[in-house]
N, C-alpha and C positions, 0 to 999 in steps of 0.2 A: 297696543300690542295685545292679540287673544291668542291664548295657549290652552293646549288643552290638558285636563287634570290627569294627575298619574304619570307624567311622561318625564322621564330622566332627563330628557332632552331639554323641556320646557324650563325646567330648573337652571340647568347649566346656561341658556340662553340668558335666562333673568341674572344669574349669576354674573356672566360677563358683564353685560352692561352695568351691574352695580359695582363690580370693581375696578372699571377700567377708569383708571385718574384722569385719562387725558378727554374721556368725553365730558360733555356738558352735563351729562345727567349722573348723578350716585345716589337717587333716593328712588325707589322703586314700590309701588302702592298696588298689591294683589287686591283682587275684587272678586266677588264671586256669590252666590248663594248658598245657603248652609249646608254641609257636607258635600261640597263639591271637589272639595281638595285644595282650599286656599291653606290650610295648617301643615297639611302633607308637603305641600310645595316649600312654603316658608321653614319649614323644618331641612329640608334639603338643600335651599339656600344658605340657613346658617352653616350647616354641618360643612357647606363647601368652602363658606368665608374662612372658617375654623381652619378648613385643612389648608388654605393659602396663606396661613401664617397671622388672620386676624384675630384679634381678641373680640368675642361675640358675648353681647349681654343683651340676654331676651324677657321680656314680660310678656304676659297674657291678661288683659282687660276683663273684667266680667262686670254682672250686673249691678255690683256694690260699687264699682269704679266710678260712676257718674258721679256720686256723692262726696269724693275725695278729691279737692281741689289739689293741681298739680301731684295726685298722688301716682299716676302711671308714670309720669316723666322722672320724679323722684327715684322710685323704684328701679326705672331703667339704669339711671347713671349711679344707682347707689348711694344715695343721700336720704338720712333719716325724713321722712314726710312727718309735717308740722301741721296741726290743725286748730285753729284756723291757720291760714299760711302767713308766713311772715310778707312784709312788703316789698322784699328784695329775692323772694323765691323765684324767680324767672332767672335772676342773674346769678344766684347760686347753682341753678342745673346749668347754666352756661359755660359758668368757672367749672364744674364738674368735669363737662365735656371735654375742655380744655386740656384738663387734667391728666383726663384718661389717654387722648391721644398725643400728650406728651412724650410718650413711651412707645409710641408705634399705633400701626393701622389699628381702628375701632369698626367695629359694626354694631349697629343699634336695633334690635329687632323688636317689634311689639305685633302682636296679634288681637283681632277681635276688638279692634279699636272703635266699632260702632257703640259699645259700652264705656269707651275712655270719658274722662272728664272736660267739660270746657275748656277750663285752663291749658291740661296737657296738648291737647289736639291743636289750639292756639299755637302754644310753643313749639310745636312740631314744625311750623312753618320757619322758625328762626334758626331749628337744627337744619334745614334743608338748605338755609343759606350759608350755615356754618360747614357744609362739605365744600364749599369752594375755597377755603382757607386750611381746612385741616384735613387729615388722614383718616376721613369719616364716611362712611355710607350708612344708607338706613335702608331697611327691609320691613315693609309696612303691611299689614293685612286688613281687610274689612270685609263684612257682609254688604251686600247692596242697600238691605233696611236691616234697622231703620235707617231714613235719609239723616245725614248728619251734614249739614252744610258747609263747616269749616272742612271735612275730608273731601267733597264735591271740589271745595277750592282749591285743596292742595292737591286733587287729581289734575286740575285745570292748568297747574301750573307748568312751563313749559322745561321746569330743570326737575320735574317728575315724571317717570316713566309710569304710566299706569297698564297693569297688566290684567285683563280678564280673563279668569281662569272660568273655563267651561266644561259643560261635561265630558265623557268619554262618547269618542264613537263606536259606531256597528263592532269593530275589530277590538276597541278596548274592554267594551262590555264582553266579548268573547274571552277573552283573556282572563276576567274573572272568573269564568266558567270552568275554562280549563285548568285554571289554578286548583280550583276547590276537588273537581271530578275527573281530571285527567282526559278530559273529552268535551269537545264543542258543543255549543248548543245547539240544540234542531231548528228549523226555520219558526216551528210553534215559539219556542222560549226566547229566541230572539225578538219576537213581535213581540211578547210579554217584557221583555227587559226596556224596550222603547218607552215603557211607561213611565219609566225613571228619569228620562228625557237626560239620560247618560249621568246621572247623579251615583259616584259611587256608591255613599253611603246609602242610599235607598234601593241601588241594586243590589246591595249584599244583603240589606234587610230581607228584599223580595224572596232571595234566594234561603234566606233561612225561615222563612214563613211556607214558602213551599216546601221545602224539606221536613218541616214540623207535619206540615198535613199529607205528607207521603206522597207527593205529586210530582216529586221529580225522581227519576230511574236512568241510569244507564245501558241503554239499549242500543245493541250494536256498537256503533263508533260514534255515537251521539247522546246529548244529556236530554231526553225528551220529560215534557211536561204532560199532564193529564188535566181535563176537565175543559172548559171554554177558555182559551189565552185572552179572550178581549174581558175576562172577568178579573177588575182590578183586586189583588189582596187587601186585606184593611190597612195592613201596613203601608202599601203606597199610597193608599186615600189617606191614612193619617200622614203620612209627610206630605202630602199636598194640603192638607188643611193646617199644617203647622207653616208652612210658607206662605198661606193667603194669610193668616193671623196678624203676620207682620206687616202686611199691608195698611193704610190707613184708612179710615171708613168711606171716604170718597174713593177711592180706589176700588175697594171691593164692592161698593155700590154701582161703577160703573162695569165692573167684570159680570155683576149680576146682568146688568140689561145685556152685554154682550153674549152671556149664556142662554138668555131668553132670545135673542135675534137669532141665534143659531147657525150662522153663516159670515164670512168676513164681512165687514160693514166700512162703508165711509165715515170719517170724525165727523163731519155735519149730520148725517143721519142719526148716530149714538149721539149728540149734543143735544139734536131735536127731540128724540125721545125723552131725554132728562129733562127737557124743557129748560135748555141752557143755551150757552152758545159754545162754537168751537175754541175759544180762546179759555173761557172759565174751565175747559175739562182736561186741557194740557197737562196740567200738573198729574191728576189722576192716571191718565194714557202713558205717560212718561215712567212714572213709579210701576206701572204694572208689565210695561215694554222693560225696563232696568231689572228688575224682580225676574225677568225671563217668565213670566207667566203667558204676557202675550206678544208679539210680534207683526211686524208690518209686510205683508205678500209685496210680491215683485211689481203689483199695481195700485201699491199704497192703500193697501185697509185692512183694519184693524182684525187680526185674529187669535186665537189660544195657540200657543206653541204646541201643543198637543191636545187630543181629545179628551184626554184625563183629566184636566181641569175645568174644561166645559161641563162633563160628566158628574165632577163632584159638586162643584159649584149650583148646576140646576137642580140637582139631588136634596141638595141642603136647603132649597129655598122653601117657605112653608109657602103653600095650597093658593091662601091670600096672597102674599105678595107675587108668585108667579102668575097667577090672574091677572093683577092689574098690570105688570109688566108686560104678558101678550095681548092686553088690551092698547099698552103704549104702544108697542112696537105695530101692530095690525094698524091703529091708527096714523101712525107714518107712514105705512106702505100704500094707505089709501091718500093720503095727502100728495105723497110722490108718484101717483098712480102706477 
């Protein structure tokens, strides 16, 4: 299921799928890039579950969570974490869940699972199993990167509803502007907002920076922007660089080649430039697509989701590296006529 960020209807739809005890799936996993609205949607779901009479328990993982075996699930069910963990910690967590559910329906909500410890992630699978026999629902959220194999396996389960939270459409971005300035964006400002790929956090940051620069004004019945709309503010470029930094080295190398190639490309050509095989670059390609930096065209070519990704990656290339990649791309073009 793919849902747009910031949509109340989206949260309600997920909520209904989560609390429908007659359904095969009572666990939902929200997936998306940083700032796209996963936490906001998860909060809306948690509030909805609480309003429907369920007792809601929620935790948020952070970068320290990986170092605490069973730490996330222990906090989630309210038992004191013990380090090093006891041999029966997993059973103690499951017993705690049964105790919670003995007095009525329970919802367990966990955010930023990409930071969670491996033991907690493994135990989430057993909690999903428990939803078949207990009045238990799970609402979970993760970023697309870094990739955690346990979460990928969890998302693939038939009894887990994976929901991809995607960016706002043109109407949603316009609503952010109208809420702030009581006027819709001009065509030039709408064009600039597309640089954010619909990411609400990046769109808000963009408006903040344009406001600080004095580049926004309400003229007539529109919010207009001065300067070149194609010139991405530093805040948007910084957001792109932060997203790219989450990718592994192989994926960033592949995107550098794609930026120098300069147009949609066949996977086989991309692999040839990198002196590799199409199979060998599948992992980096999939990571680039799942992070929503790259996408497939209708005729199965790989390209950037937005020109801004190309521009930032290309601009950040050191001249010697850029020259070498240009030569490699040219050699491939000559070889294929």
